[in-house]
VEXMAR-768915 format. One line per 4 residues: for each residue x, y, z of N, C-alpha, C. Coordinates in pm, 1 decimal, m for minus. Layout:
residues N
X Y Z X Y Z X Y Z; ...
END
This chain:
residues 197
m16529.0 m7642.5 10776.3 m16493.2 m7541.3 10874.6 m16353.0 m7488.9 10846.2; m16334.9 m7356.9 10848.4 m16207.1 m7295.0 10818.1 m16122.8 m7285.7 10944.1; m15993.2 m7306.0 10927.8 m15899.9 m7306.5 11039.9 m15854.5 m7163.8 11070.5; m15843.3 m7129.3 11200.8 m15787.8 m6999.1 11239.0 m15637.4 m7003.2 11222.7
m15584.0 m6910.9 11142.5 m15440.8 m6904.1 11117.4 m15397.3 m6759.2 11130.9; m15272.3 m6735.4 11170.5 m15222.7 m6597.7 11171.2 m15229.1 m6537.4 11031.3; m15236.3 m6402.7 11025.7 m15253.9 m6329.7 10899.8 m15151.1 m6369.0 10793.7; m15022.4 m6368.4 10827.2 m14918.3 m6400.9 10729.5 m14930.1 m6543.6 10678.2
m14970.7 m6633.6 10768.3 m14989.0 m6773.7 10727.7 m15101.5 m6787.3 10625.5; m15208.4 m6712.4 10647.0 m15322.5 m6719.1 10554.6 m15281.9 m6669.4 10416.1; m15211.9 m6557.0 10412.6 m15168.1 m6503.3 10284.0 m15073.0 m6600.5 10214.8; m14978.5 m6654.8 10290.3 m14883.1 m6750.5 10234.4 m14954.4 m6874.0 10181.3
m15051.8 m6921.5 10256.2 m15127.3 m7039.9 10214.5 m15206.6 m7012.1 10086.2; m15265.3 m6893.2 10077.2 m15337.8 m6856.2 9954.8 m15242.2 m6851.2 9835.5; m15126.2 m6790.3 9854.0 m15028.3 m6780.8 9745.0 m14978.6 m6919.0 9702.8; m14945.9 m7000.0 9800.4 m14895.3 m7135.5 9773.3 m15000.8 m7218.9 9698.9
m15123.7 m7211.0 9746.2 m15232.8 m7287.5 9686.3 m15264.0 m7237.7 9544.9; m15269.5 m7106.8 9529.2 m15298.1 m7050.7 9396.8 m15190.1 m7092.1 9297.1; m15064.8 m7087.1 9339.0 m14956.3 m7125.9 9248.4 m14971.6 m7271.5 9205.1; m15001.6 m7357.6 9299.5 m15019.6 m7499.8 9268.7 m15135.0 m7518.9 9168.5
m15246.6 m7453.5 9194.7 m15362.5 m7468.5 9105.3 m15337.4 m7403.5 8968.9; m15275.8 m7287.4 8968.6 m15248.4 m7219.6 8842.0 m15154.4 m7302.0 8753.8; m15054.7 m7364.5 8814.9 m14960.3 m7443.1 8735.0 m15019.1 m7577.7 8693.6; m15113.8 m7628.3 8769.3 m15177.6 m7755.2 8733.0 m15290.4 m7736.3 8631.3
m15372.8 m7631.3 8652.4 m15494.8 m7615.3 8572.9 m15494.7 m7493.5 8482.6; m15408.6 m7398.3 8511.6 m15411.0 m7270.6 8441.1 m15493.3 m7169.8 8518.7; m15464.5 m7043.8 8497.5 m15534.0 m6937.3 8570.1 m15681.9 m6932.4 8532.3; m15711.2 m6939.5 8404.7 m15851.0 m6929.4 8359.7 m15938.6 m7040.1 8417.6
m15882.6 m7159.4 8432.0 m15960.9 m7274.3 8479.0 m15965.7 m7286.9 8631.0; m15900.4 m7195.7 8700.5 m15898.6 m7199.4 8846.7 m15990.5 m7091.4 8901.5; m16078.7 m7131.2 8992.0 m16169.7 m7032.4 9051.9 m16117.6 m6988.7 9189.0; m16164.0 m6874.7 9232.2 m16128.8 m6826.8 9367.2 m16180.3 m6925.7 9470.4
m16296.7 m6982.5 9446.5 m16353.2 m7079.8 9540.7 m16260.0 m7200.1 9557.0; m16202.8 m7247.2 9446.2 m16107.8 m7358.7 9454.6 m15984.1 m7319.7 9536.4; m15937.0 m7198.3 9515.8 m15818.7 m7152.1 9589.3 m15847.5 m7150.6 9739.2; m15959.8 m7091.0 9778.5 m15988.3 m7080.7 9921.9 m16020.0 m7217.0 9983.0
m16089.2 m7302.1 9908.2 m16118.3 m7436.8 9959.3 m15989.1 m7514.3 9983.8; m15897.5 m7509.5 9888.0 m15771.4 m7582.0 9901.8 m15678.2 m7519.1 10004.1; m15690.8 m7387.8 10024.6 m15608.5 m7318.8 10124.8 m15670.8 m7328.6 10263.5; m15794.3 m7375.7 10268.9 m15866.7 m7390.8 10394.4 m15885.9 m7256.8 10466.4
m15926.3 m7156.0 10387.4 m15959.6 m7024.9 10444.4 m16094.8 m6981.1 10389.4; m16155.3 m6883.7 10456.0 m16284.8 m6831.6 10411.0 m16266.0 m6746.3 10285.5; m16369.6 m6740.8 10202.8 m16361.6 m6663.9 10078.7 m16335.7 m6515.1 10107.0; m16395.0 m6464.9 10213.6 m16373.4 m6325.1 10251.3 m16227.5 m6296.0 10281.0
m16156.8 m6395.7 10332.7 m16014.1 m6379.8 10362.3 m15935.8 m6353.2 10234.9; m15973.1 m6421.4 10127.1 m15906.4 m6399.4 9998.8 m15911.7 m6251.2 9962.9; m16030.4 m6192.0 9978.3 m16050.2 m6053.2 9936.6 m15984.6 m5951.9 10030.7; m15939.0 m5996.4 10145.8 m15858.9 m5908.8 10232.8 m15721.3 m5883.3 10171.1
m15675.0 m5979.6 10091.3 m15540.2 m5972.7 10034.9 m15538.3 m5938.9 9886.0; m15635.0 m5988.6 9811.0 m15632.1 m5977.3 9665.2 m15769.9 m5941.6 9613.3; m15773.6 m5858.2 9506.5 m15904.3 m5819.7 9453.0 m15964.2 m5927.9 9364.5; m15877.6 m6008.5 9298.7 m15926.2 m6116.9 9214.2 m15813.3 m6216.5 9187.9
m15841.9 m6319.7 9110.8 m15740.9 m6423.2 9086.7 m15627.0 m6372.1 8998.7; m15652.7 m6268.7 8921.0 m15547.0 m6214.5 8834.7 m15446.1 m6133.5 8915.9; m15494.1 m6072.2 9021.9 m15400.8 m6000.5 9108.8 m15310.6 m6099.0 9184.1; m15367.0 m6207.7 9234.4 m15282.9 m6306.0 9304.6 m15184.1 m6369.3 9206.2
m15227.8 m6389.5 9081.7 m15135.6 m6440.3 8979.0 m15020.6 m6342.2 8957.1; m15053.1 m6213.7 8946.1 m14949.3 m6112.8 8923.7 m14850.7 m6105.5 9040.3; m14902.9 m6114.7 9161.2 m14815.9 m6114.7 9279.5 m14723.3 m6235.5 9275.5; m14777.1 m6349.5 9237.9 m14695.3 m6470.8 9228.6 m14586.8 m6458.0 9122.0
m14621.0 m6402.8 9007.5 m14520.7 m6384.9 8901.6 m14407.7 m6295.1 8951.6; m14444.4 m6184.0 9014.5 m14343.2 m6092.6 9067.4 m14255.3 m6162.9 9169.2; m14317.0 m6232.1 9263.8 m14239.0 m6297.2 9369.9 m14151.8 m6410.4 9316.8; m14205.9 m6489.4 9226.2 m14128.4 m6602.2 9172.6 m14010.9 m6552.6 9088.0
m14032.9 m6451.6 9004.7 m13923.4 m6402.1 8922.6 m13820.9 m6327.7 9008.0; m13868.4 m6253.6 9106.8 m13776.7 m6182.9 9196.5 m13691.4 m6283.4 9274.4; m13754.2 m6391.1 9318.7 m13681.4 m6495.0 9392.8 m13571.2 m6557.2 9306.9; m13600.0 m6578.8 9179.7 m13497.8 m6631.4 9088.6 m13376.4 m6539.0 9084.0
m13401.5 m6408.6 9070.2 m13290.6 m6312.7 9063.3 m13214.7 m6303.9 9195.7; m13287.2 m6310.0 9307.4 m13220.4 m6304.5 9437.8 m13131.6 m6427.3 9460.6; m13178.4 m6543.6 9418.7 m13096.2 m6665.0 9428.7 m12972.2 m6653.2 9340.3; m12991.5 m6598.6 9220.3 m12878.8 m6579.9 9128.4 m12776.2 m6484.0 9188.0
m12823.5 m6377.2 9249.4 m12733.2 m6280.9 9313.9 m12658.4 m6345.1 9430.0; m12727.5 m6428.2 9504.9 m12664.4 m6498.9 9616.5 m12552.8 m6590.6 9565.8; m12580.5 m6661.8 9457.7 m12477.8 m6749.7 9397.9 m12361.4 m6667.4 9342.9; m12391.3 m6553.8 9284.1 m12286.6 m6467.2 9230.6 m12191.5 m6423.6 9342.0
m12248.0 m6390.6 9457.4 m12165.0 m6346.2 9570.4 m12071.1 m6456.6 9620.1; m12104.7 m6581.4 9592.0 m12020.3 m6693.6 9634.0 m11905.3 m6718.1 9536.1; m11906.5 m6648.0 9424.8 m11803.2 m6663.4 9322.5 m11723.0 m6533.6 9312.7; m11601.5 m6545.8 9269.4 m11515.3 m6428.5 9257.5 m11510.5 m6383.5 9111.8
m11621.4 m6325.3 9065.5 m11629.0 m6278.3 8928.0 m11615.3 m6126.9 8931.1; m11511.7 m6076.8 8870.7 m11481.6 m5933.6 8876.8 m11540.1 m5854.4 8760.8; m11538.4 m5910.9 8642.0 m11585.2 m5839.0 8524.0 m11736.9 m5820.9 8529.3; m11781.1 m5696.7 8507.3 m11923.9 m5664.1 8516.5 m12008.0 m5744.8 8417.5
m11965.5 m5753.4 8292.7 m12040.2 m5831.0 8192.7 m12049.1 m5978.0 8232.7; m11939.3 m6031.8 8285.3 m11939.3 m6171.3 8330.9 m12036.2 m6191.8 8447.1; m12047.5 m6090.6 8533.0 m12141.7 m6099.5 8645.0 m12285.9 m6107.0 8594.2; m12318.1 m6020.5 8497.7 m12454.0 m6020.8 8442.2 m12482.5 m6152.4 8370.7
m12386.1 m6201.6 8294.0 m12403.0 m6330.6 8225.2 m12420.9 m6443.0 8327.1; m12344.6 m6439.7 8435.6 m12359.7 m6541.2 8540.2 m12502.9 m6541.8 8594.1; m12555.6 m6422.9 8624.4 m12691.3 m6412.4 8679.0 m12793.2 m6464.5 8577.5; m12781.9 m6420.9 8454.4 m12875.7 m6462.8 8350.7 m12866.7 m6613.8 8328.9
m12745.7 m6666.2 8325.4 m12726.9 m6810.5 8306.2 m12791.0 m6890.0 8420.2; m12773.7 m6840.6 8542.8 m12834.7 m6907.3 8658.4 m12986.9 m6910.7 8643.1; m13045.3 m6796.1 8609.5 m13191.6 m6787.6 8595.2 m13239.5 m6882.2 8484.5; m13171.3 m6881.2 8371.3 m13209.8 m6970.0 8260.8 m13203.3 m7116.3 8304.9
m13093.8 m7154.2 8370.2 m13079.4 m7294.0 8413.7 m13188.8 m7334.8 8512.1; m13229.1 m7242.9 8599.0 m13337.6 m7272.4 8693.3 m13470.3 m7290.6 8618.9; m13493.6 m7210.6 8516.9 m13616.8 m7223.1 8438.8 m13617.6 m7351.3 8356.0; m13500.1 m7392.7 8309.7 m13489.5 m7520.4 8237.7 m13527.7 m7635.4 8331.2
m13482.2 m7627.2 8456.2 m13511.9 m7732.6 8555.5 m13657.9 m7734.4 8596.5; m13726.0 m7620.2 8580.5 m13862.7 m7609.0 8629.5 m13954.4 m7551.9 8520.0; m13991.1 m7634.7 8421.9 m14074.4 m7585.4 8311.6 m14211.2 m7533.2 8355.8; m14265.6 m7585.2 8466.7 m14393.4 m7532.3 8515.6 m14378.2 m7386.8 8558.1
m14268.0 m7356.7 8625.3 m14241.6 m7218.6 8665.4 m14221.7 m7131.2 8542.1; m14149.1 m7182.3 8443.9 m14126.6 m7109.0 8319.1 m14259.8 m7076.6 8251.9; m14346.8 m7175.0 8240.9 m14476.8 m7151.8 8177.5 m14560.9 m7054.0 8258.4; m14551.3 m7062.8 8391.0 m14629.0 m6973.1 8476.4 m14580.8 m6829.0 8462.3
m14450.4 m6808.3 8473.9 m14395.3 m6673.4 8459.2 m14414.4 m6625.8 8316.0; m14413.9 m6722.4 8224.4 m14428.0 m6696.4 8081.5 m14319.7 m6599.7 8037.1; m14358.4 m6491.3 7978.2 m14258.4 m6395.6 7929.3 m14256.7 m6270.9 8017.3; m14287.5 m6286.8 8145.6 m14299.1 m6174.6 8238.4 m14188.0 m6171.7 8343.4
m14072.0 m6219.7 8308.4 m13959.5 m6227.1 8401.6 m13921.8 m6090.3 8458.6; m13936.7 m5986.6 8380.8 m13896.4 m5852.2 8425.4 m13985.3 m5798.4 8537.9; m14100.9 m5858.2 8559.1 m14189.6 m5809.3 8663.9 m14123.5 m5813.5 8801.7; m14036.2 m5910.2 8824.0 m13968.8 m5920.7 8952.9 m13874.0 m5806.4 8981.3
m13840.6 m5730.7 8876.6 m13751.0 m5616.9 8891.0 m13826.2 m5485.9 8868.0; m13924.2 m5486.3 8778.9 m13983.4 m5361.1 8732.7 m14130.9 m5338.9 8764.6; m14202.4 m5433.7 8816.4 m14343.9 m5410.4 8844.2 m14357.0 m5336.3 8977.0; m14335.3 m5205.7 8972.5 m14330.8 m5123.2 9093.1 m14458.7 m5131.6 9175.6
m14573.8 m5135.2 9110.9 m14699.9 m5138.2 9183.5 m14706.8 m5260.7 9273.7; m14679.6 m5376.7 9216.6 m14686.4 m5500.1 9294.5 m14576.1 m5502.7 9399.7; m14455.3 m5463.2 9361.2 m14343.1 m5466.4 9455.9 m14372.3 m5377.1 9575.8; m14424.6 m5256.9 9551.5 m14455.3 m5164.3 9661.9 m14564.7 m5219.8 9752.3
m14663.7 m5282.6 9693.0 m14776.1 m5332.5 9772.4 m14742.9 m5458.8 9851.7; m14660.3 m5545.7 9792.7 m14648.8 m5679.1 9850.3 m14509.6 m5717.7 9900.1; m14410.7 m5632.1 9884.2 m14276.8 m5665.6 9932.3 m14236.3 m5573.4 10045.0; m14147.7 m5624.2 10126.2 m14095.2 m5545.2 10237.1 m13988.5 m5450.5 10183.4
m13978.2 m5329.9 10239.2 m13880.3 m5232.2 10188.4 m13736.4 m5283.5 10188.3; m13699.0 m5362.4 10287.5 m13560.5 m5410.4 10293.4 m13525.9 m5507.1 10180.6; m13625.0 m5570.4 10121.4 m13599.4 m5661.9 10010.3 m13557.8 m5586.4 9884.3; m13606.0 m5465.3 9867.8 m13577.8 m5388.0 9746.2 m13431.1 m5347.1 9738.2
m13369.0 m5317.5 9852.0 m13229.4 m5272.2 9853.8 m13135.7 m5373.2 9791.2; m13163.4 m5500.9 9809.9 m13074.2 m5605.5 9762.8 m13112.3 m5659.5 9625.2; m13201.6 m5592.3 9558.5 m13248.9 m5642.3 9430.5 m13151.2 m5620.3 9317.1; m13181.5 m5683.3 9206.3 m13096.2 m5677.1 9088.7 m13082.0 m5534.4 9036.2
m13191.4 m5460.1 9035.3 m13187.7 m5325.6 8980.6 m13088.3 m5236.2 9056.4; m13097.2 m5233.3 9188.5 m13006.2 m5147.6 9266.1 m12861.4 m5193.1 9253.0; m12839.4 m5322.7 9250.0 m12702.5 m5373.2 9234.6 m12648.5 m5346.4 9094.5; m12734.5 m5352.0 8994.7 m12693.8 m5321.1 8857.5 m12647.9 m5174.8 8848.5
m12728.4 m5084.3 8904.0 m12692.2 m4942.3 8901.1 m12561.3 m4915.6 8974.3; m12545.5 m4980.3 9087.4 m12422.2 m4964.1 9165.5 m12300.7 m5013.3 9085.4; m12313.7 m5129.2 9021.6 m12202.6 m5186.7 8944.5 m12169.3 m5100.9 8822.5; m12270.3 m5043.7 8758.3 m12247.2 m4955.5 8643.2 m12163.4 m4835.8 8687.7
m12200.7 m4780.0 8801.8 m12128.5 m4662.8 8853.9 m11985.4 m4699.7 8895.2; m11970.9 m4808.7 8970.9 m11838.5 m4850.1 9019.9 m11743.1 m4887.9 8906.6; m11796.5 m4943.9 8800.1 m11714.1 m4986.8 8687.3 m11699.4 m4879.4 8579.6; m11756.2 m4761.3 8606.2 m11746.8 m4647.8 8513.9 m11794.1 m4685.2 8373.0
m11907.7 m4755.1 8369.9 m11963.9 m4796.5 8242.4 m12059.1 m4686.6 8195.0; m12038.6 m4644.1 8073.8 m12118.8 m4535.5 8016.6 m12241.5 m4593.8 7946.4; m12350.7 m4602.1 8018.4 m12476.5 m4644.8 7958.1 m12568.6 m4523.4 7951.8; m12632.0 m4504.0 7839.1 m12720.9 m4388.8 7822.4 m12830.0 m4389.7 7929.7
m12888.1 m4507.5 7952.2 m12992.4 m4520.6 8053.0 m12983.5 m4661.4 8112.9; m12915.2 m4677.4 8227.7 m12896.0 m4810.7 8286.3 m13026.2 m4885.7 8314.7; m13129.0 m4811.4 8357.1 m13257.5 m4875.9 8385.9 m13314.8 m4941.7 8260.5; m13308.3 m4868.9 8149.3 m13359.3 m4920.6 8021.7 m13273.3 m5037.7 7974.1
m13142.2 m5026.4 7991.2 m13052.4 m5134.5 7947.9 m13083.3 m5263.5 8022.8; m13098.8 m5255.1 8154.7 m13130.8 m5375.1 8232.7 m13266.3 m5431.1 8191.1; m13363.9 m5344.0 8172.3 m13495.9 m5388.3 8128.0 m13485.9 m5463.2 7994.8; m13410.2 m5408.4 7901.3 m13394.1 m5472.3 7770.5 m13328.6 m5609.6 7783.3
m13229.9 m5620.6 7870.3 m13162.5 m5749.6 7890.1 m13260.9 m5852.9 7944.1; m13334.5 m5815.1 8047.6 m13428.6 m5910.6 8108.6 m13539.4 m5947.6 8011.0; m13592.1 m5850.2 7938.6 m13697.2 m5879.1 7841.2 m13646.3 m5968.3 7728.5; m13524.6 m5943.3 7684.5 m13463.4 m6026.5 7580.6 m13451.9 m6171.0 7628.6
m13402.3 m6188.0 7748.7 m13389.0 m6322.4 7806.8 m13526.2 m6386.4 7820.8; m13619.6 m6313.7 7878.3 m13752.9 m6365.6 7905.7 m13824.2 m6412.6 7779.1; m13826.2 m6328.6 7679.1 m13902.9 m6363.5 7559.6 m13834.9 m6468.0 7473.0; m13704.4 m6457.0 7456.0 m13638.0 m6551.4 7365.1 m13611.1 m6686.2 7429.9
m13581.9 m6687.4 7557.9 m13551.8 m6815.6 7622.8 m13676.5 m6900.9 7642.4; m13790.2 m6838.3 7657.9 m13915.8 m6912.0 7671.4 m13932.4 m7007.6 7552.9; m13920.8 m6954.3 7432.8 m13936.0 m7037.9 7312.9 m13820.5 m7135.3 7296.2; m13701.5 m7092.0 7330.3 m13584.7 m7179.1 7315.7 m13591.3 m7298.3 7411.8
m13633.1 m7272.8 7535.9 m13640.9 m7381.1 7635.3 m13755.6 m7476.4 7603.0; m13871.9 m7421.5 7577.7 m13990.2 m7506.9 7559.3 m14000.3 m7570.3 7421.4; m13956.3 m7496.2 7318.6 m13981.1 m7543.6 7181.9 m13854.8 m7557.8 7097.0; m13737.6 m7534.3 7159.0 m13608.9 m7540.3 7088.3 m13609.2 m7447.6 6965.8
m13676.5 m7333.4 6980.4 m13689.6 m7238.5 6870.9 m13624.4 m7106.2 6908.4; m13528.9 m7052.8 6837.2 m13474.8 m7097.2 6709.1 m13374.1 m7210.6 6724.0; m13324.2 m7229.8 6849.2 m13227.8 m7336.1 6879.8 m13255.7 m7389.4 7018.7; m13208.8 m7510.2 7050.9 m13213.3 m7554.5 7190.4 m13135.0 m7455.3 7277.1
m13174.3 m7441.7 7400.7 m13122.6 m7335.4 7487.0 m12969.7 m7334.5 7498.5; m12906.6 m7449.5 7509.9 m12759.7 m7450.5 7524.1 m12689.7 m7400.4 7398.4; m12750.3 m7424.2 7283.9 m12694.2 m7371.5 7158.6 m12726.3 m7223.1 7142.6; m12836.4 m7181.9 7199.3 m12880.7 m7042.9 7187.6 m12803.8 m6948.8 7281.0
m12764.5 m6998.2 7397.6 m12700.5 m6913.5 7498.7 m12583.7 m6829.1 7445.7; m12488.5 m6884.3 7368.6 m12376.5 m6800.1 7322.2 m12422.2 m6678.3 7241.5; m12524.8 m6695.1 7158.9 m12576.9 m6581.9 7081.6 m12637.7 m6476.5 7175.5; m12715.2 m6524.2 7269.6 m12778.6 m6435.5 7366.8 m12673.9 m6358.1 7446.5
m12572.3 m6428.8 7492.3 m12470.2 m6365.1 7576.3 m12386.8 m6265.5 7498.1; m12365.1 m6290.7 7369.9 m12296.0 m6191.8 7286.2 m12375.6 m6061.7 7276.3; m12506.1 m6074.5 7259.0 m12591.7 m5955.3 7250.8 m12591.3 m5879.9 7383.5; m12598.5 m5953.4 7494.8 m12597.6 m5888.3 7627.5 m12465.8 m5814.7 7647.8
m12354.7 m5875.9 7611.8 m12225.3 m5808.3 7624.9 m12219.1 m5680.9 7539.6; m12278.8 m5687.2 7421.4 m12282.8 m5568.5 7335.8 m12365.9 m5456.5 7400.8; m12474.7 m5492.2 7466.9 m12557.7 m5392.5 7533.7 m12483.7 m5325.3 7650.3; m12386.4 m5395.4 7707.1 m12314.8 m5343.6 7824.6 m12186.1 m5271.1 7789.7
m12157.5 m5254.4 7662.2 m12033.5 m5185.6 7620.9 m12049.4 m5035.1 7634.2
END
């Protein structure tokens, strides 16, 4: 028998359960039936929120990666870092360190870290408008303007930074390729600083 829960609770429970199953078994090996059984909701309820298991996976990737950046921004605000490049390095370093601490999250997000900033379709459908104002993208644009940094296309520059971090750190953290992450970071940060000149 399925439990009556408020709408937001049901969606949260589905997301929480799907994340647990996806990280334990993988997306391919997890069925919608398993998600709803473990979330204790009816199968029809799943389809009120998501069209299939790949959509719930995509929503989770966006939310998890966005949460990483929001936490990094929160930590940045607690520090008195004035230099724009140092601020970006601080945020990237925070995100990398969190992924090192949580390899399951790293494997789940895989190389899709930029989705938390750039997957407009998912963000528009599943996030509240007030959350977007405080995101990394808007703060990056504001900082570029305030610091009079001449970037040809700030949106593209930020995307390149996040994609660079996402793809190269995945292999460095999990497989120490080309170097263990702590040895790799200085090279990565030099490239990021060059992109921000």
